[in-house]
PyMOL commands that place a pseudoatom at each C-alpha (Angstrom):
pseudoatom trace, name=CA, resn=MET, resi=1, chain=A, elem=C, hetatm=0, pos=[189.453, 186.335, 36.209]
pseudoatom trace, name=CA, resn=ASN, resi=2, chain=A, elem=C, hetatm=0, pos=[186.615, 184.342, 37.743]
pseudoatom trace, name=CA, resn=LYS, resi=3, chain=A, elem=C, hetatm=0, pos=[183.147, 186.277, 37.648]
pseudoatom trace, name=CA, resn=GLN, resi=4, chain=A, elem=C, hetatm=0, pos=[182.247, 187.204, 41.523]
pseudoatom trace, name=CA, resn=ILE, resi=5, chain=A, elem=C, hetatm=0, pos=[178.959, 188.517, 43.505]
pseudoatom trace, name=CA, resn=ILE, resi=6, chain=A, elem=C, hetatm=0, pos=[179.551, 191.685, 45.291]
pseudoatom trace, name=CA, resn=LEU, resi=7, chain=A, elem=C, hetatm=0, pos=[176.066, 193.037, 47.291]
pseudoatom trace, name=CA, resn=ASN, resi=8, chain=A, elem=C, hetatm=0, pos=[176.080, 196.691, 48.015]
pseudoatom trace, name=CA, resn=LEU, resi=9, chain=A, elem=C, hetatm=0, pos=[173.827, 196.962, 51.358]
pseudoatom trace, name=CA, resn=PRO, resi=10, chain=A, elem=C, hetatm=0, pos=[173.015, 200.342, 52.794]
pseudoatom trace, name=CA, resn=VAL, resi=11, chain=A, elem=C, hetatm=0, pos=[173.860, 199.960, 57.145]
pseudoatom trace, name=CA, resn=LYS, resi=12, chain=A, elem=C, hetatm=0, pos=[172.717, 202.886, 59.642]
pseudoatom trace, name=CA, resn=ASP, resi=13, chain=A, elem=C, hetatm=0, pos=[175.802, 202.126, 61.566]
pseudoatom trace, name=CA, resn=LEU, resi=14, chain=A, elem=C, hetatm=0, pos=[179.198, 200.896, 59.417]
pseudoatom trace, name=CA, resn=ASP, resi=15, chain=A, elem=C, hetatm=0, pos=[180.922, 200.197, 62.842]
pseudoatom trace, name=CA, resn=LYS, resi=16, chain=A, elem=C, hetatm=0, pos=[177.972, 198.067, 64.412]
pseudoatom trace, name=CA, resn=SER, resi=17, chain=A, elem=C, hetatm=0, pos=[177.407, 196.182, 61.086]
pseudoatom trace, name=CA, resn=LYS, resi=18, chain=A, elem=C, hetatm=0, pos=[181.134, 195.312, 60.696]
pseudoatom trace, name=CA, resn=ALA, resi=19, chain=A, elem=C, hetatm=0, pos=[180.904, 193.744, 64.337]
pseudoatom trace, name=CA, resn=PHE, resi=20, chain=A, elem=C, hetatm=0, pos=[177.751, 192.206, 63.612]
pseudoatom trace, name=CA, resn=PHE, resi=21, chain=A, elem=C, hetatm=0, pos=[179.168, 190.310, 60.406]
pseudoatom trace, name=CA, resn=SER, resi=22, chain=A, elem=C, hetatm=0, pos=[182.678, 189.763, 62.024]
pseudoatom trace, name=CA, resn=ALA, resi=23, chain=A, elem=C, hetatm=0, pos=[180.852, 187.542, 64.929]
pseudoatom trace, name=CA, resn=LEU, resi=24, chain=A, elem=C, hetatm=0, pos=[179.382, 185.559, 62.249]
pseudoatom trace, name=CA, resn=GLY, resi=25, chain=A, elem=C, hetatm=0, pos=[182.957, 185.022, 61.090]
pseudoatom trace, name=CA, resn=PHE, resi=26, chain=A, elem=C, hetatm=0, pos=[183.044, 187.143, 58.117]
pseudoatom trace, name=CA, resn=THR, resi=27, chain=A, elem=C, hetatm=0, pos=[185.972, 189.333, 57.434]
pseudoatom trace, name=CA, resn=PHE, resi=28, chain=A, elem=C, hetatm=0, pos=[186.857, 192.693, 55.866]
pseudoatom trace, name=CA, resn=ASN, resi=29, chain=A, elem=C, hetatm=0, pos=[189.782, 193.873, 53.706]
pseudoatom trace, name=CA, resn=SER, resi=30, chain=A, elem=C, hetatm=0, pos=[190.509, 196.700, 54.534]
pseudoatom trace, name=CA, resn=ARG, resi=31, chain=A, elem=C, hetatm=0, pos=[192.336, 197.981, 51.304]
pseudoatom trace, name=CA, resn=PHE, resi=32, chain=A, elem=C, hetatm=0, pos=[189.048, 198.607, 49.569]
pseudoatom trace, name=CA, resn=SER, resi=33, chain=A, elem=C, hetatm=0, pos=[186.996, 199.630, 52.871]
pseudoatom trace, name=CA, resn=GLY, resi=34, chain=A, elem=C, hetatm=0, pos=[186.922, 203.131, 54.239]
pseudoatom trace, name=CA, resn=GLU, resi=35, chain=A, elem=C, hetatm=0, pos=[184.936, 205.572, 56.678]
pseudoatom trace, name=CA, resn=ASN, resi=36, chain=A, elem=C, hetatm=0, pos=[182.171, 205.028, 54.191]
pseudoatom trace, name=CA, resn=ALA, resi=37, chain=A, elem=C, hetatm=0, pos=[182.130, 201.655, 53.517]
pseudoatom trace, name=CA, resn=ALA, resi=38, chain=A, elem=C, hetatm=0, pos=[183.424, 198.078, 54.423]
pseudoatom trace, name=CA, resn=PHE, resi=39, chain=A, elem=C, hetatm=0, pos=[184.424, 195.398, 52.007]
pseudoatom trace, name=CA, resn=MET, resi=40, chain=A, elem=C, hetatm=0, pos=[183.081, 191.785, 53.246]
pseudoatom trace, name=CA, resn=ASN, resi=41, chain=A, elem=C, hetatm=0, pos=[184.488, 188.786, 52.291]
pseudoatom trace, name=CA, resn=ILE, resi=42, chain=A, elem=C, hetatm=0, pos=[181.526, 186.059, 52.640]
pseudoatom trace, name=CA, resn=VAL, resi=43, chain=A, elem=C, hetatm=0, pos=[183.413, 183.554, 50.406]
pseudoatom trace, name=CA, resn=ASP, resi=44, chain=A, elem=C, hetatm=0, pos=[186.718, 184.480, 49.545]
pseudoatom trace, name=CA, resn=GLY, resi=45, chain=A, elem=C, hetatm=0, pos=[187.053, 185.613, 45.910]
pseudoatom trace, name=CA, resn=THR, resi=46, chain=A, elem=C, hetatm=0, pos=[183.534, 184.354, 44.864]
pseudoatom trace, name=CA, resn=ILE, resi=47, chain=A, elem=C, hetatm=0, pos=[181.114, 186.463, 47.002]
pseudoatom trace, name=CA, resn=GLN, resi=48, chain=A, elem=C, hetatm=0, pos=[181.742, 189.806, 48.816]
pseudoatom trace, name=CA, resn=ALA, resi=49, chain=A, elem=C, hetatm=0, pos=[179.637, 192.372, 50.155]
pseudoatom trace, name=CA, resn=MET, resi=50, chain=A, elem=C, hetatm=0, pos=[180.176, 196.295, 50.238]
pseudoatom trace, name=CA, resn=LEU, resi=51, chain=A, elem=C, hetatm=0, pos=[178.504, 197.699, 53.120]
pseudoatom trace, name=CA, resn=THR, resi=52, chain=A, elem=C, hetatm=0, pos=[178.165, 200.882, 52.503]
pseudoatom trace, name=CA, resn=THR, resi=53, chain=A, elem=C, hetatm=0, pos=[176.410, 204.159, 55.034]
pseudoatom trace, name=CA, resn=GLU, resi=54, chain=A, elem=C, hetatm=0, pos=[173.689, 205.060, 54.195]
pseudoatom trace, name=CA, resn=PRO, resi=55, chain=A, elem=C, hetatm=0, pos=[174.512, 208.498, 52.734]
pseudoatom trace, name=CA, resn=PHE, resi=56, chain=A, elem=C, hetatm=0, pos=[176.911, 206.964, 50.840]
pseudoatom trace, name=CA, resn=PHE, resi=57, chain=A, elem=C, hetatm=0, pos=[174.776, 204.595, 49.087]
pseudoatom trace, name=CA, resn=LYS, resi=58, chain=A, elem=C, hetatm=0, pos=[171.907, 207.018, 48.563]
pseudoatom trace, name=CA, resn=SER, resi=59, chain=A, elem=C, hetatm=0, pos=[174.537, 208.982, 46.266]
pseudoatom trace, name=CA, resn=LEU, resi=60, chain=A, elem=C, hetatm=0, pos=[174.973, 205.844, 44.138]
pseudoatom trace, name=CA, resn=ILE, resi=61, chain=A, elem=C, hetatm=0, pos=[171.193, 205.413, 43.394]
pseudoatom trace, name=CA, resn=ASP, resi=62, chain=A, elem=C, hetatm=0, pos=[168.697, 207.744, 41.805]
pseudoatom trace, name=CA, resn=LYS, resi=63, chain=A, elem=C, hetatm=0, pos=[165.731, 206.312, 43.907]
pseudoatom trace, name=CA, resn=PRO, resi=64, chain=A, elem=C, hetatm=0, pos=[164.840, 206.652, 47.521]
pseudoatom trace, name=CA, resn=LEU, resi=65, chain=A, elem=C, hetatm=0, pos=[166.394, 203.964, 49.804]
pseudoatom trace, name=CA, resn=ALA, resi=66, chain=A, elem=C, hetatm=0, pos=[163.521, 201.254, 51.318]
pseudoatom trace, name=CA, resn=ASN, resi=67, chain=A, elem=C, hetatm=0, pos=[164.067, 200.852, 54.411]
pseudoatom trace, name=CA, resn=ALA, resi=68, chain=A, elem=C, hetatm=0, pos=[164.790, 197.080, 54.874]
pseudoatom trace, name=CA, resn=LYS, resi=69, chain=A, elem=C, hetatm=0, pos=[163.040, 196.932, 58.888]
pseudoatom trace, name=CA, resn=GLU, resi=70, chain=A, elem=C, hetatm=0, pos=[159.539, 197.797, 56.838]
pseudoatom trace, name=CA, resn=ALA, resi=71, chain=A, elem=C, hetatm=0, pos=[160.040, 196.283, 53.397]
pseudoatom trace, name=CA, resn=ASN, resi=72, chain=A, elem=C, hetatm=0, pos=[162.330, 193.978, 52.000]
pseudoatom trace, name=CA, resn=GLU, resi=73, chain=A, elem=C, hetatm=0, pos=[163.445, 193.646, 47.833]
pseudoatom trace, name=CA, resn=VAL, resi=74, chain=A, elem=C, hetatm=0, pos=[165.549, 190.538, 47.964]
pseudoatom trace, name=CA, resn=VAL, resi=75, chain=A, elem=C, hetatm=0, pos=[166.635, 187.719, 50.367]
pseudoatom trace, name=CA, resn=ILE, resi=76, chain=A, elem=C, hetatm=0, pos=[170.571, 186.957, 50.298]
pseudoatom trace, name=CA, resn=CYS, resi=77, chain=A, elem=C, hetatm=0, pos=[170.700, 183.127, 49.999]
pseudoatom trace, name=CA, resn=LEU, resi=78, chain=A, elem=C, hetatm=0, pos=[173.690, 181.574, 51.317]
pseudoatom trace, name=CA, resn=SER, resi=79, chain=A, elem=C, hetatm=0, pos=[174.484, 177.915, 50.802]
pseudoatom trace, name=CA, resn=CYS, resi=80, chain=A, elem=C, hetatm=0, pos=[176.231, 175.770, 53.311]
pseudoatom trace, name=CA, resn=GLU, resi=81, chain=A, elem=C, hetatm=0, pos=[178.134, 172.471, 53.902]
pseudoatom trace, name=CA, resn=SER, resi=82, chain=A, elem=C, hetatm=0, pos=[175.908, 170.745, 56.620]
pseudoatom trace, name=CA, resn=ARG, resi=83, chain=A, elem=C, hetatm=0, pos=[172.889, 171.566, 58.694]
pseudoatom trace, name=CA, resn=SER, resi=84, chain=A, elem=C, hetatm=0, pos=[175.082, 172.199, 61.644]
pseudoatom trace, name=CA, resn=GLU, resi=85, chain=A, elem=C, hetatm=0, pos=[176.362, 175.271, 59.807]
pseudoatom trace, name=CA, resn=VAL, resi=86, chain=A, elem=C, hetatm=0, pos=[173.305, 176.694, 59.312]
pseudoatom trace, name=CA, resn=ASP, resi=87, chain=A, elem=C, hetatm=0, pos=[172.132, 176.145, 62.892]
pseudoatom trace, name=CA, resn=ASP, resi=88, chain=A, elem=C, hetatm=0, pos=[175.936, 177.537, 63.873]
pseudoatom trace, name=CA, resn=LEU, resi=89, chain=A, elem=C, hetatm=0, pos=[175.441, 180.742, 61.926]
pseudoatom trace, name=CA, resn=ILE, resi=90, chain=A, elem=C, hetatm=0, pos=[171.979, 181.400, 62.957]
pseudoatom trace, name=CA, resn=ALA, resi=91, chain=A, elem=C, hetatm=0, pos=[173.219, 181.305, 66.649]
pseudoatom trace, name=CA, resn=LYS, resi=92, chain=A, elem=C, hetatm=0, pos=[175.866, 183.605, 65.652]
pseudoatom trace, name=CA, resn=ALA, resi=93, chain=A, elem=C, hetatm=0, pos=[173.503, 185.557, 63.954]
pseudoatom trace, name=CA, resn=ILE, resi=94, chain=A, elem=C, hetatm=0, pos=[170.797, 186.063, 67.010]
pseudoatom trace, name=CA, resn=ALA, resi=95, chain=A, elem=C, hetatm=0, pos=[173.923, 186.527, 69.100]
pseudoatom trace, name=CA, resn=ALA, resi=96, chain=A, elem=C, hetatm=0, pos=[175.360, 189.421, 67.673]
pseudoatom trace, name=CA, resn=GLY, resi=97, chain=A, elem=C, hetatm=0, pos=[172.076, 191.006, 68.101]
pseudoatom trace, name=CA, resn=GLY, resi=98, chain=A, elem=C, hetatm=0, pos=[170.113, 189.700, 64.842]
pseudoatom trace, name=CA, resn=ARG, resi=99, chain=A, elem=C, hetatm=0, pos=[166.500, 187.645, 64.963]
pseudoatom trace, name=CA, resn=THR, resi=100, chain=A, elem=C, hetatm=0, pos=[165.191, 184.833, 62.728]
pseudoatom trace, name=CA, resn=PRO, resi=101, chain=A, elem=C, hetatm=0, pos=[161.564, 185.778, 60.906]
pseudoatom trace, name=CA, resn=HIS, resi=102, chain=A, elem=C, hetatm=0, pos=[160.499, 181.956, 60.762]
pseudoatom trace, name=CA, resn=PRO, resi=103, chain=A, elem=C, hetatm=0, pos=[161.648, 178.401, 62.299]
pseudoatom trace, name=CA, resn=PRO, resi=104, chain=A, elem=C, hetatm=0, pos=[163.822, 176.206, 60.375]
pseudoatom trace, name=CA, resn=GLU, resi=105, chain=A, elem=C, hetatm=0, pos=[162.636, 174.515, 58.001]
pseudoatom trace, name=CA, resn=ASP, resi=106, chain=A, elem=C, hetatm=0, pos=[163.409, 170.589, 57.754]
pseudoatom trace, name=CA, resn=HIS, resi=107, chain=A, elem=C, hetatm=0, pos=[162.240, 169.062, 54.379]
pseudoatom trace, name=CA, resn=GLY, resi=108, chain=A, elem=C, hetatm=0, pos=[164.477, 166.172, 55.018]
pseudoatom trace, name=CA, resn=PHE, resi=109, chain=A, elem=C, hetatm=0, pos=[167.036, 166.636, 51.295]
pseudoatom trace, name=CA, resn=MET, resi=110, chain=A, elem=C, hetatm=0, pos=[167.009, 170.337, 52.257]
pseudoatom trace, name=CA, resn=TYR, resi=111, chain=A, elem=C, hetatm=0, pos=[167.321, 172.665, 55.412]
pseudoatom trace, name=CA, resn=ASP, resi=112, chain=A, elem=C, hetatm=0, pos=[167.015, 176.054, 55.802]
pseudoatom trace, name=CA, resn=GLN, resi=113, chain=A, elem=C, hetatm=0, pos=[166.830, 178.892, 58.285]
pseudoatom trace, name=CA, resn=GLY, resi=114, chain=A, elem=C, hetatm=0, pos=[166.986, 182.677, 57.917]
pseudoatom trace, name=CA, resn=PHE, resi=115, chain=A, elem=C, hetatm=0, pos=[167.907, 185.960, 59.545]
pseudoatom trace, name=CA, resn=GLU, resi=116, chain=A, elem=C, hetatm=0, pos=[167.934, 189.543, 59.698]
pseudoatom trace, name=CA, resn=ASP, resi=117, chain=A, elem=C, hetatm=0, pos=[170.780, 191.273, 59.983]
pseudoatom trace, name=CA, resn=ILE, resi=118, chain=A, elem=C, hetatm=0, pos=[170.630, 194.492, 62.717]
pseudoatom trace, name=CA, resn=ASP, resi=119, chain=A, elem=C, hetatm=0, pos=[169.746, 196.837, 59.413]
pseudoatom trace, name=CA, resn=GLY, resi=120, chain=A, elem=C, hetatm=0, pos=[166.859, 194.640, 58.612]
pseudoatom trace, name=CA, resn=HIS, resi=121, chain=A, elem=C, hetatm=0, pos=[168.585, 192.881, 55.576]
pseudoatom trace, name=CA, resn=LEU, resi=122, chain=A, elem=C, hetatm=0, pos=[166.955, 189.132, 54.811]
pseudoatom trace, name=CA, resn=TRP, resi=123, chain=A, elem=C, hetatm=0, pos=[169.837, 186.636, 54.934]
pseudoatom trace, name=CA, resn=ASN, resi=124, chain=A, elem=C, hetatm=0, pos=[168.905, 182.533, 53.980]
pseudoatom trace, name=CA, resn=LEU, resi=125, chain=A, elem=C, hetatm=0, pos=[170.586, 179.635, 54.635]
pseudoatom trace, name=CA, resn=VAL, resi=126, chain=A, elem=C, hetatm=0, pos=[170.282, 176.309, 53.423]
pseudoatom trace, name=CA, resn=TRP, resi=127, chain=A, elem=C, hetatm=0, pos=[171.850, 173.018, 53.366]
pseudoatom trace, name=CA, resn=THR, resi=128, chain=A, elem=C, hetatm=0, pos=[170.874, 170.635, 50.353]
pseudoatom trace, name=CA, resn=ALA, resi=129, chain=A, elem=C, hetatm=0, pos=[171.512, 166.907, 50.575]
pseudoatom trace, name=CA, resn=PRO, resi=130, chain=A, elem=C, hetatm=0, pos=[174.078, 165.783, 47.977]
pseudoatom trace, name=CA, resn=GLU, resi=131, chain=A, elem=C, hetatm=0, pos=[171.727, 163.416, 46.695]
pseudoatom trace, name=CA, resn=ALA, resi=132, chain=A, elem=C, hetatm=0, pos=[168.905, 165.765, 45.895]
for i in range(1, 132): cmd.bond("trace and resi %d" % i, "trace and resi %d" % (i + 1))
show_as sticks, trace
zoom trace
């Protein structure tokens, strides 16, 4: 079995979060989803996220839940195959209710842009030139 990355992210409204990420083109596996969580495929078989309601997420931890709109502990970074894929996903995130915390950064060999999802989690999308 290949190693996988499964992120667990608390969300305020599971249905709204599913709609947000569906608008970005991510899909959900209903077999591992329910009223408290939704299993989201980011990169099939490799990277997934479990979007969990805040009360359910709190049952899994023994520390206070951070408010991602006020403070962040992590930035989720995803590689993209092209600059246009970065721009397309950013446009979809904004159209679905997200926001961009900073303008795109173009370093020639690398291009990136971030977005904040509707729960305040930060995502960074990056394209790196093959020769870099």
